[in-house]
N, C-alpha and C positions, 0 to 999 in steps of 0.2 A: 623609617628612613635610615639609609646607610650613611655613616660618617666614614669616608674612605681613608682618612688619616686621623687616627684617634688623638695623636699628639701634634701640636703646633700647626693647626690648620692655617694656611696663609690668609692674610686679611682680605685679599681680593676674592676668596672663595666664600666669605661669610655671607654675602648677599644671597646667593643661591641656597646656602644652608639655612638662612633665617626665613626665607619665603614660606616653606612648608610649615615651619614652626609657628609663624604668624597666622597662616590660614587654618591649619588643622590642629595646632597645639593648644589653643585657648578655648575652653568651652564657651559656647554661645547658647545658653539654655533658653533664652527668649526667642531664638531663631529656630532651633531644632534640638530635640532631646530624644535620644542621646546624641552627643556630638562625636567627633572622631576621637579615637584613642591613639595618640601619636607616640611612638617609641623610637628613640635614637639608638641605632645599633652600630657600634664601632667595629672596625675590621680587626682590631687587636693584633696588629702585625708584631711578631716577636722580634726581639733583638734591637729595637729602636731605642736609642739613648734619649731619655726624657730631657736631658740638658742640652741636646743638640737640635736646633730647629731643622725640620724636615726640608731637604733640598736647599739648605743654606738660607732659608727665608725666615722672617719673623711672623708671628701670628699668635693665636690663642691655643692653649692646651685644653683639650676636651677629654673628659673621662666619662664615658657613657655607662649607664647601668646595664644595658643590653648588648649582646654580641650577635655575631652572624647566625648563630643557631636559632636566635629568636625571630629570624625572618620566616621560619617555617610556620605555617598557619596564618600568616598575615593575609588580609584581604587585598591590600595594596602595598607595593614596595616602591619607594622613591629613591633614586640615586641622583643627588643634586649636582655632583661633580666628581671628577677623579683628579689625582695629582697632576700638575702640569708636566712633570717628567714623563708620565705615562702617555701624554699626548704628543709633546714636542720631541722627546728623546727616545721614545719607544720602550721605556722601562716597563717590564711586565706588570700587569695588575695582579694583586694578591690572588693566588689560586683558590684560596678559601672563599674569597668574595665571589669569584666566578661560579664556583660550585654551588654556593648558597643561593645565588640569583637563579641559577638554572633549576634548582630544586623547588624554589618558591614558585617559579613560573610553571613548572610541570605539575605543581600541586594546585594550580588554578588561580594564583595571585595575579592581580592586575599590575603590570609593570610600567613604571613611569621614570623618565629621565629628564633632567633639566641640564641644558648646556652640554658640557663634556661628559655628563653621566651616560650619554649615548654610547660612549666607547666601552663602558662596562657591559651594557646590554648587548652590544654587537659582539664583544669578545665571548659572551656566553651563548652566542648563536640565536639570541632571542629576536634579533632584527633581520635575520636572513629572509630574503624575499619580501620584506616589508618596506614601505615608505617611511622615512624617518628624517629628522632634522636635528641640527645643533647650531650653536653660534656660527655665523657665516665665516668667522676667522678660522674655524676648525673643520668646516664641512669637506674641504678638499682632502684633508688628511683622513677624515673618516671614510670617505669614498675610496681613497687609494688603499687603505689598510683593510677594508672590509668590502670587497667588490660585490658580495651578495646582497648588500644593503642598498636600497633605492633612495639615495640621499637627495633631499630637496632643500636647497639653501635659500629658498625664496619665501618661506612661510614662517609664521611665528610659532606654530606648533602643529603636530600631526596627531590626530585621534584615529588610531587603527583598531578601535574596539578595546581589546584587552592589553594593548601596548600603546603607550603615548609618549611622545618625545617633544621637547621644546627647544627653541633657540635660547640664547643666553640672557642673563639679567632679567629685565622686566618681562620678557616673554615667558619666563618661568612662572611669574605671578599670574599671567593670563591663563596659563595651563592649569594652575592650581584652582583658580576660580572657575574654570571650565569643569573641573572635576566636581567641585561643589554643586555646580549647576546640574551636572548629570545625576549626582547622587541625591540632592536635596531640593532641587527645583530652582527656577529662575529667580523667584522672589527672595529666597534665602541668599543666593549668590549676590543678587543686587544689593541687598541690605548689608551684607558683609563688605562688599566693595565700597559702599558708601562710608562705612565705619573706617575703612582703610584709606579713604580719600583717594581712590583710584577709579579709572573708568570701569563701569560695570561689565563691559564685554567688548573685547576686540576679537573678531573672528580669526580662527587659526589660519585660514587661507590668506590673511592679510600679509603683505610682504614685509620682510625685515627691511626697515628703512635704512639701507646702506648706501653710502656714497660710492659712486662708480667712476673714479677718476680715470683719465686716459692712461693706459699702461706706459711705463717708462720706455723711452726709445732714444736711440742715438740719432734718429733722423730729424735733426733740429730744423732742417729746411722746410718742414711742414708747419712749424709753429706759426709763422705769419699768416698763412692762408687759413689755418684753423681759428686763429684769433679773429680774423676778418669775418669768417662765417658765423662765429658766435655773436658778433655784433649785428648780424643781419638775419637772425633766426626767424623773424616775422616776415621775411621776404621769401618768395618761391625760388629756392636755390636748387640747382641741379649739379650733377657731376661735372658737366661741361663748364658751369660757372666757376666751380672750385678749381678745375684744371686751368682755366683761362687766367684766374687770379694767381695761380702758382707758376704760370708760364711753363706748363708741361702738358703732354697729351693726356686725355682722359684715361687711357689705358695705363700710363705710367703713374698717374695720381692714384688710380684704383689699387695698383699693386703696392705702391709705397705706403698708402694709408692703411691698407689691410695688414701689411707687415708691421706697421708701427702700433696699431691699435687693436688688431685682432678682429676687426669688423669691417664691413664694406663702407664706402662713403655714405650711402643712403642710410644705413643702419646707424652710423656715427651721427648723422644729422638728427635722426629720430631720437637717439639717446640724449643728445644735447637739448632738444626741444622738450623732452619729458623732464629733464632736470630744470629747465627754465620754468616749466609749468609748476613743478614742485616748489620752487623758490617763491613764485608768485602766490601760490596757495598758502604758503606758510607766512608770508610777510605782508600780504595785502588782503583787502576785502572786496577786490574786484569780482564781478560776476564771472562765472565759469566761461561764458561765451567770449568775454573780453580776454580772459587768460588764454583761451584757445587761439585767438587772433595774435596776441603778443608773443606766444611761444611758437607760432608757425604751424600749429596743428589744426588750424581752421575752425570749423564749427564746434559748438559744445558737444554734439554727438560724436564727432571725430575724436575730440579730446577724451571723452569718456571711453571710447573704444580702445584707444591706444593705452590709456592709463590703466584700465582694467587688465589689459594683456600684459603690460610691462610691470606694473606695481602690484596688481592683485586686488586693488580696491578702487572704488569710484573716486573722482576728484572731491566730491562732497565728504565722503568718509575720511579721505586723507586730510582734508582741511579740519575736520573735527578732531583728528588726532594731534594736530599742531595748531591750537587756537592762538589768536593774536594775544600778546600780553596786555 
């Protein structure tokens, strides 16, 4: 595993750094023997003052036994993250890291990124022409910077055979357990997940559960009619109903709502109904058929259809991911 900043790793990067250590770093002789041989390889950037936190942030100083040269010959290379400045400010990634990643890939290594680690794989050209993901906060930057990458911001992880990428935080854990499942079987992965007190399996195609608020807009005149509509999502609303409530023509409403939200009125209604269904699935034990009615999506089958299309999982799977306390 690559540690992209050997000194003063920011505290918020420690989660992705610790996931592979937890999954692969501790031998589990009763589950599989041999287990993985995990080696942390520092980038060893020259000229960094050990007394000055990287990028002005506080964190931990890591001194690794291995360096980038040790990536050669690895069966799997994991990049858990890259420095924030490389994502947000466009600071170049260490050339030695990019060269080492490319050499490892060309030598047949399986390449894995968690969260912003995808930027390193993309910079090395490893993601060109491939489908990949990262945390939804960074996917737009990833797509803009590397147009040859088919960025998918709607999934937890992507398994493209010898190259795998994940969204941020807990999605990285999902991907690591997926790797164990691929390598050692479902039973071993399930037992390991049980020891870690985490769900045994969340499919990679499951959506990143991100809130999708209405984009900011200066068109405050729409707020009353949108609030009115949200209170009546269980009713059969039309564009004409919204326009009548807003005291404008359907054509004007269509134009202004699309300019304000980026979607058509009917798509806005569908999005709001999906969000209502999500909230009910998370906070109640109502049957799916009743949630379909209350959210305005109609029958249970219609709710499942739209939920699978928009969220990527069935309502039942979504509810299992957010059990009642």
